[in-house]
C-alpha positions as CSV (number, residue, x, y, z in Angstrom):
1,X,-7.9,-12.3,21.7
2,X,-9.5,-15.9,21.0
3,X,-8.8,-18.8,23.7
4,X,-7.1,-21.8,22.4
5,X,-10.2,-23.5,21.3
6,X,-11.4,-20.3,19.1
7,X,-7.9,-20.1,18.0
8,X,-7.7,-23.7,16.3
9,X,-11.2,-22.8,14.8
10,X,-10.0,-19.8,13.4
11,X,-6.6,-21.4,12.1
12,X,-9.4,-24.3,10.8
13,X,-11.4,-22.1,8.8
14,X,-8.9,-19.8,7.4
15,X,-7.1,-23.1,6.0
16,X,-10.7,-24.0,4.6
17,X,-11.0,-20.7,3.2
18,X,-7.5,-21.1,1.1
19,X,-8.6,-24.5,0.3
20,X,-11.5,-23.2,-1.4
21,X,-9.7,-20.6,-3.1
22,X,-7.1,-22.9,-4.6
23,X,-9.4,-25.5,-5.6
24,X,-11.3,-23.0,-7.5
25,X,-8.6,-21.2,-8.9
26,X,-7.4,-24.7,-10.3
27,X,-10.9,-25.3,-12.0
28,X,-10.5,-22.2,-13.7
29,X,-7.6,-22.8,-15.2
30,X,-8.2,-26.2,-16.0
31,X,-11.3,-24.7,-17.9
32,X,-8.9,-22.3,-19.4
33,X,-6.4,-24.8,-21.2
34,X,-9.3,-27.0,-22.4
35,X,-11.2,-23.5,-24.2
36,X,-13.9,-23.7,-22.0
37,X,-15.7,-20.2,-20.5
38,X,-14.4,-19.1,-17.3
39,X,-16.9,-19.9,-14.5
40,X,-18.9,-16.9,-12.5
41,X,-19.4,-16.3,-8.8
42,X,-22.7,-18.4,-9.0
43,X,-21.4,-21.5,-10.7
44,X,-18.5,-21.5,-8.4
45,X,-21.0,-21.0,-5.3
46,X,-23.0,-24.4,-7.2
47,X,-19.0,-26.1,-7.4
48,X,-18.5,-25.6,-3.6
49,X,-22.1,-27.2,-2.7
50,X,-21.0,-30.5,-4.8
51,X,-17.4,-30.1,-2.5
52,X,-19.3,-30.2,0.5
53,X,-21.5,-33.1,-0.8
54,X,-18.0,-35.1,-1.2
55,X,-17.2,-37.5,1.4
56,X,-13.4,-36.4,0.8
57,X,-13.8,-32.7,1.4
58,X,-17.1,-33.2,3.9
59,X,-14.9,-31.3,6.6
60,X,-15.6,-28.1,4.7
61,X,-19.0,-28.2,6.3
62,X,-17.4,-27.0,9.6
63,X,-16.4,-23.5,8.4
64,X,-19.2,-20.9,7.7
65,X,-20.7,-20.9,4.1
66,X,-20.7,-17.4,4.1
67,X,-17.0,-17.3,4.4
68,X,-16.4,-20.0,2.2
69,X,-18.6,-18.3,-0.5
70,X,-16.2,-15.1,0.3
71,X,-13.3,-16.9,-1.0
72,X,-14.8,-17.2,-4.3
73,X,-16.0,-14.1,-4.7
74,X,-12.3,-12.8,-4.0
75,X,-11.2,-15.1,-6.8
76,X,-13.9,-13.5,-9.1
77,X,-12.8,-10.3,-7.9
78,X,-9.3,-11.3,-8.9
79,X,-10.1,-11.9,-12.3
80,X,-11.9,-9.2,-12.8
81,X,-9.0,-7.0,-11.9
82,X,-6.7,-9.1,-13.9
83,X,-9.0,-8.6,-17.2
84,X,-9.0,-4.9,-16.8
85,X,-5.4,-4.6,-16.2
86,X,-5.5,-3.6,-12.9
87,X,-3.5,-6.6,-11.1
88,X,-1.5,-9.7,-12.2
89,X,-3.1,-13.1,-12.7
90,X,-4.8,-14.6,-9.0
91,X,-2.0,-17.2,-8.1
92,X,-2.4,-19.9,-5.8
93,X,-2.2,-19.2,-1.9
94,X,0.2,-21.2,0.2
95,X,0.2,-22.0,4.0
96,X,2.7,-19.7,5.8
97,X,3.4,-17.4,3.2
98,X,-0.1,-16.1,2.4
99,X,-1.9,-14.4,5.3
100,X,-4.8,-16.5,7.0
101,X,-7.8,-14.6,6.9
102,X,-12.1,-14.9,6.5
103,X,-14.7,-12.6,6.0
104,X,-18.0,-12.7,7.6
105,X,-20.8,-10.3,5.7
106,X,-23.3,-11.0,8.2
107,X,-24.2,-12.6,11.1
108,X,-22.0,-10.5,13.4
109,X,-22.7,-9.0,16.8
110,X,-20.4,-6.4,18.5
111,X,-20.3,-5.4,22.0
112,X,-18.1,-2.2,22.1
113,X,-18.8,-1.5,26.0
114,X,-17.6,-4.6,26.8
115,X,-15.1,-5.3,24.0
116,X,-16.8,-8.7,22.7
117,X,-17.5,-9.6,19.4
118,X,-19.4,-12.8,18.0
119,X,-18.8,-14.5,15.6
120,X,-20.6,-17.4,13.7
121,X,-19.5,-20.9,14.8
122,X,-16.8,-19.2,17.2
123,X,-19.1,-17.5,19.8
124,X,-18.3,-14.6,21.9
125,X,-14.6,-13.5,21.7
126,X,-12.8,-10.5,23.3
127,X,-10.8,-7.6,21.4
128,X,-8.7,-4.7,22.3
129,X,-10.8,-2.1,20.7
130,X,-8.4,0.5,19.3
131,X,-10.8,3.2,17.8
132,X,-14.7,3.6,18.1
133,X,-16.9,1.9,15.3
134,X,-19.5,4.3,13.6
135,X,-22.0,3.5,11.4
136,X,-23.7,0.0,10.3
137,X,-21.5,-3.2,10.2
138,X,-21.5,-4.3,6.6
139,X,-18.6,-7.0,7.1
140,X,-16.2,-8.1,9.5
141,X,-12.7,-9.3,8.4
142,X,-10.2,-11.6,10.8
143,X,-6.8,-12.2,9.9
144,X,-3.8,-13.4,11.6
145,X,-0.2,-11.9,11.5
146,X,2.8,-13.0,13.4
147,X,0.8,-15.3,15.8
148,X,-1.7,-12.3,16.7
149,X,-5.4,-12.1,15.3
150,X,-6.7,-9.1,14.1
151,X,-10.2,-7.9,12.8
152,X,-10.8,-5.1,10.6
153,X,-14.7,-4.0,10.9
154,X,-16.1,-2.2,7.5
155,X,-18.6,0.2,8.5
156,X,-21.5,2.4,6.1
157,X,-22.1,6.1,7.4
158,X,-22.8,9.2,6.0
159,X,-20.1,11.8,6.5
160,X,-19.9,15.4,5.8
161,X,-16.4,16.4,3.8
162,X,-15.2,19.6,5.7
163,X,-14.0,22.7,3.7
164,X,-10.1,22.5,3.7
165,X,-8.8,26.2,4.7
166,X,-5.3,25.4,4.4
167,X,-3.0,26.5,1.8
168,X,-1.1,24.7,-1.2
169,X,2.3,23.0,-0.9
170,X,5.0,21.0,-2.8
171,X,6.5,17.5,-1.6
172,X,10.0,16.3,-2.9
173,X,10.6,13.2,-1.3
174,X,14.4,11.8,-1.0
175,X,16.6,9.5,1.1
176,X,18.7,11.9,3.3
177,X,15.4,13.7,3.8
178,X,12.3,11.6,3.7
179,X,10.1,14.7,2.8
180,X,10.9,18.6,1.8
181,X,7.8,20.8,1.9
182,X,8.3,23.9,-0.2
183,X,7.1,25.9,2.9
184,X,10.8,25.0,4.4
185,X,9.3,22.3,6.1
186,X,11.8,18.9,6.9
187,X,11.2,15.4,7.6
188,X,14.4,13.2,8.8
189,X,14.1,9.8,7.7
190,X,13.0,7.2,10.1
191,X,14.9,4.2,8.3
192,X,13.2,1.4,10.3
193,X,14.6,-1.5,8.2
194,X,18.1,0.0,8.6
195,X,17.6,0.1,12.3
196,X,16.7,-3.4,12.7
197,X,18.7,-4.8,9.6
198,X,21.6,-6.5,12.0
199,X,19.1,-8.2,14.2
200,X,17.2,-9.3,11.2
201,X,20.7,-10.7,9.8
202,X,21.5,-12.4,13.0
203,X,17.7,-14.0,13.0
204,X,18.1,-15.5,9.4
205,X,21.5,-16.6,10.0
206,X,20.0,-18.8,13.2
207,X,17.0,-19.9,11.0
208,X,19.6,-21.1,8.3
209,X,21.8,-23.3,10.7
210,X,18.3,-25.2,11.8
211,X,16.8,-28.4,10.0
212,X,14.2,-27.3,7.5
213,X,10.6,-27.8,9.0
214,X,12.2,-28.7,12.6
215,X,10.3,-27.4,15.8
216,X,13.7,-25.2,16.5
217,X,13.7,-24.2,12.6
218,X,9.9,-23.0,13.2
219,X,10.7,-21.2,16.2
220,X,13.6,-19.3,14.3
221,X,11.3,-18.6,11.9
222,X,8.7,-17.3,13.8
223,X,11.8,-14.8,15.1
224,X,12.4,-13.6,11.7
225,X,8.5,-12.7,10.8
226,X,8.4,-10.8,14.4
227,X,11.4,-8.6,13.2
228,X,10.0,-8.2,9.6
229,X,6.5,-7.3,11.3
230,X,8.0,-5.0,13.9
231,X,10.0,-3.5,10.8
232,X,6.7,-2.9,9.0
233,X,4.7,-1.4,12.0
234,X,7.6,1.0,12.6
235,X,7.5,2.3,8.8
236,X,3.7,2.5,8.8
237,X,3.5,4.7,12.1
238,X,6.0,6.9,10.8
239,X,4.2,7.2,7.4
240,X,0.9,7.9,8.9
241,X,1.9,10.3,11.6
242,X,3.9,12.3,8.8
243,X,1.2,12.3,6.0
244,X,-1.4,13.2,8.7
245,X,0.0,16.2,9.7
246,X,0.7,17.5,5.9
247,X,-3.0,16.5,5.0
248,X,-4.5,18.5,8.2
249,X,-2.0,21.9,7.5
250,X,-2.6,21.8,3.8
251,X,-5.3,22.0,1.5
252,X,-3.6,21.4,-1.8
253,X,-0.9,18.8,-1.7
254,X,1.6,18.5,-4.9
255,X,3.7,15.0,-5.4
256,X,5.9,14.0,-7.9
257,X,4.7,10.9,-9.7
258,X,7.5,8.6,-9.4
259,X,7.9,5.6,-10.8
260,X,9.3,3.9,-7.7
261,X,9.5,0.3,-9.1
262,X,11.7,1.7,-12.3
263,X,13.6,3.4,-9.7
264,X,14.8,0.2,-7.6
265,X,15.5,-1.9,-10.1
266,X,18.7,-4.2,-10.0
267,X,21.9,-2.7,-12.0
268,X,23.1,-6.4,-12.8
269,X,22.4,-6.6,-16.1
270,X,23.0,-10.0,-17.6
271,X,25.8,-12.2,-18.4
272,X,26.4,-10.8,-22.0
273,X,26.1,-7.1,-20.6
274,X,26.9,-6.7,-16.8
275,X,25.9,-3.8,-14.8
276,X,28.2,-1.1,-13.4
277,X,28.0,0.2,-10.0
278,X,26.0,-2.6,-9.0
279,X,26.8,-2.8,-5.4
280,X,26.1,0.8,-5.0
281,X,23.0,1.0,-7.1
282,X,22.0,-2.1,-4.8
283,X,22.4,0.2,-1.3
284,X,20.4,3.0,-2.8
285,X,17.6,0.6,-3.9
286,X,17.7,-0.5,-0.5
287,X,17.4,3.4,0.7
288,X,14.5,3.8,-1.4
289,X,12.2,1.1,-0.4
290,X,13.2,1.3,3.4
291,X,11.4,4.9,2.7
292,X,7.9,3.8,1.7
293,X,7.3,6.2,-1.0
294,X,4.1,4.8,-2.6
295,X,2.9,3.8,0.5
296,X,3.5,7.4,1.9
297,X,1.2,8.6,-1.3
298,X,-1.5,6.1,-0.5
299,X,-1.9,7.5,2.7
300,X,-1.7,11.2,1.4
301,X,-4.2,10.4,-1.2
302,X,-6.5,8.8,1.6
303,X,-6.4,11.4,4.3
304,X,-6.3,14.7,1.7
305,X,-10.0,13.0,1.1
306,X,-11.4,13.2,4.4
307,X,-9.9,16.7,5.6
308,X,-11.6,18.1,2.5
309,X,-7.9,18.3,0.2
310,X,-6.7,17.2,-2.9
311,X,-3.5,15.2,-3.7
312,X,-2.4,16.3,-7.1
313,X,0.8,14.4,-8.7
314,X,3.1,16.3,-11.2
315,X,5.8,14.8,-13.9
316,X,9.3,14.9,-12.0
317,X,11.0,15.9,-14.9
318,X,13.8,18.8,-14.2
319,X,12.5,19.4,-10.7
320,X,15.9,19.3,-9.3
321,X,17.7,20.9,-12.4
322,X,15.5,24.0,-12.9
323,X,16.3,27.2,-11.1
324,X,13.1,28.9,-9.4
325,X,14.8,32.2,-9.2
326,X,15.2,32.7,-13.1
327,X,13.7,29.4,-14.4
328,X,17.1,28.5,-15.9
329,X,17.4,24.1,-16.5
330,X,20.6,22.8,-16.6
331,X,22.3,19.7,-15.5
332,X,25.2,21.8,-13.8
333,X,22.8,23.4,-11.7
334,X,22.7,20.5,-9.2
335,X,26.2,20.6,-7.9
336,X,25.8,17.9,-5.2
337,X,23.3,15.3,-4.1
338,X,22.5,18.3,-1.4
339,X,23.7,21.7,-3.1
340,X,21.7,23.6,-5.8
341,X,24.0,26.7,-7.2
342,X,22.3,28.1,-11.0
343,X,25.3,28.8,-13.3
344,X,22.9,31.4,-15.1
345,X,22.1,33.6,-12.1
346,X,23.9,32.2,-9.2
347,X,20.7,31.5,-7.0
348,X,21.7,29.0,-4.1
349,X,20.1,26.9,-2.4
350,X,19.3,23.2,-0.8
351,X,18.5,20.8,-3.7
352,X,15.2,19.2,-2.0
353,X,13.7,22.5,-1.3
354,X,14.1,23.8,-4.5
355,X,12.7,20.5,-5.9
356,X,9.8,21.1,-3.9
357,X,9.2,24.7,-5.2
358,X,9.4,23.8,-8.3
359,X,7.1,20.8,-7.9
360,X,4.4,23.5,-6.1
361,X,4.8,25.4,-9.3
362,X,4.4,22.5,-11.9
363,X,1.5,22.0,-9.6
364,X,-0.4,25.3,-9.9
365,X,0.8,25.1,-13.8
366,X,-1.2,22.0,-13.8
367,X,-4.5,23.2,-12.4
368,X,-4.4,26.3,-14.8
369,X,-4.1,23.6,-17.6
370,X,-7.3,22.0,-16.4
371,X,-9.9,24.8,-16.8
372,X,-12.4,23.9,-19.1
373,X,-12.0,26.7,-22.4
374,X,-15.8,26.3,-23.1
375,X,-17.4,26.7,-19.2
376,X,-14.3,27.9,-17.7
377,X,-15.1,25.4,-14.7
378,X,-12.0,23.7,-12.9
379,X,-12.2,20.1,-13.1
380,X,-11.7,17.8,-9.9
381,X,-7.8,18.2,-9.1
382,X,-7.6,14.7,-7.8
383,X,-9.3,12.7,-10.3
384,X,-6.5,12.3,-12.7
385,X,-4.4,10.8,-10.2
386,X,-7.1,8.5,-8.6
387,X,-8.2,7.4,-11.9
388,X,-4.5,6.1,-13.1
389,X,-4.1,8.7,-16.0
390,X,-0.9,9.5,-16.5
391,X,-0.6,13.4,-16.1
392,X,0.6,15.7,-19.0
393,X,4.3,16.9,-19.0
394,X,4.3,20.8,-17.7
395,X,6.9,23.5,-17.6
396,X,8.5,23.8,-14.3
397,X,10.2,27.2,-12.8
398,X,7.5,29.2,-14.1
399,X,8.5,32.7,-11.9
400,X,4.7,34.0,-12.7
401,X,1.6,32.0,-13.4
C-alpha cells in the first residue's frame, strides 16, 4: 500500500527496469545480426555501468542498481530457456502491455508484526499480509496489476514432506463437467469468463467509441482491465480450491496428457481450404480455454508434491471409448457427449465417469511398466511428467492388472 510518492517511484523504477531489458535485448540482437557472440550476464552489467555514465541515460542512477541487474539476469535466463527449447525467443517489453515489476535480491527488511516492508530507495511501505512469511527471505518482487501493487516474497526453509495416506484417483476434465473423478465425485464448471462476458463486451464497446489515448479512452481501458482481472482471479480461486481438495484426499492423481493448444486451435482454415463448423468450433474453443485445464494440471502438480503425493499423466487415447467392464474399444460406445453404452456387453454409465475410470487403470498400468527388471525398484512416478518427457502409450480398460 504505497503512498503517492512511493507509487510514482515504483512506476519510475519499473520503467527503468523495462528500459534496461529492452536496450540489452536490442544490443544482443544487433550482435547476432553482425555475427558476433552473445554477451553474458557479466558483460551486460558492464554495459549497464556505461549507460549510467552516459548523460542521456543518467536517470538510471535513480533506480536501485540491483533491480536493474535483475532485469539483465531475467534476459540472460530467457535466452537460456530459448536455446534449451523451453520457451520462445525473448521479446521487447511494452508499457501498458507488460506487467510492471522489479525485484530486490537483498537490502529488504520485513516487519510482519506491524505489516511493514522496507525497500531500498523507497523506505517503509505498508502491506496486507496474506500469509505468514516463514524462513529466510531470499528476494522480493514488487509488481503492478490493474492499478494495485503486489509483493511476492521468496524464502528458503527446510520442509519435511509428509507421507500421504490417501488413495489413487483418475481425473477426467471436460466442459459440461469441469472434473469427474473415478470415485464418482463431480466438480461443476465455474465458467468465470462466461459469467462476465456481457459486461466485458459492453466495456470493450465503450472503449472502442473513445478517441485512442485520450483520458476517457484510458479510463475505459482501465475498466476493461479490471473485468479481465476479475475473470482471472475468480478462475484461479476456483482452480486452487479444487486442486487443493483433490491433492489432500488422494496420494496418486492420474490425469490425461491433453494438448490444450492443439485442442483449442482455430478451424477457420485458409482461403484455399476453408474449414467447416467454424462457428461451433469457436464456441468450443472459448469454453475449453475458460476452464483453465493447463493451470489446473500445474496446480495439481505443485500441491501433490507438498502433500507427499504424485501426479502422473497418461495418454488420452480411447479413454472415453473403452468399456471398463469388458475392455471393448469402439467409437460406437460413446453414444452422446454424456452417455456411454458398450455395444459388446451393454454396460451403461456416464461418459465422463467411464473416462476417469479408464484413466485410473491406465495410470496403474503405467506404474506397472515402470518397474525396473534388474532391481525391481519402482521409479519416482512424477519424474516423467515433470521432466517433460512424453509418456508411452499404454492399454486402457484392463479388468485385472
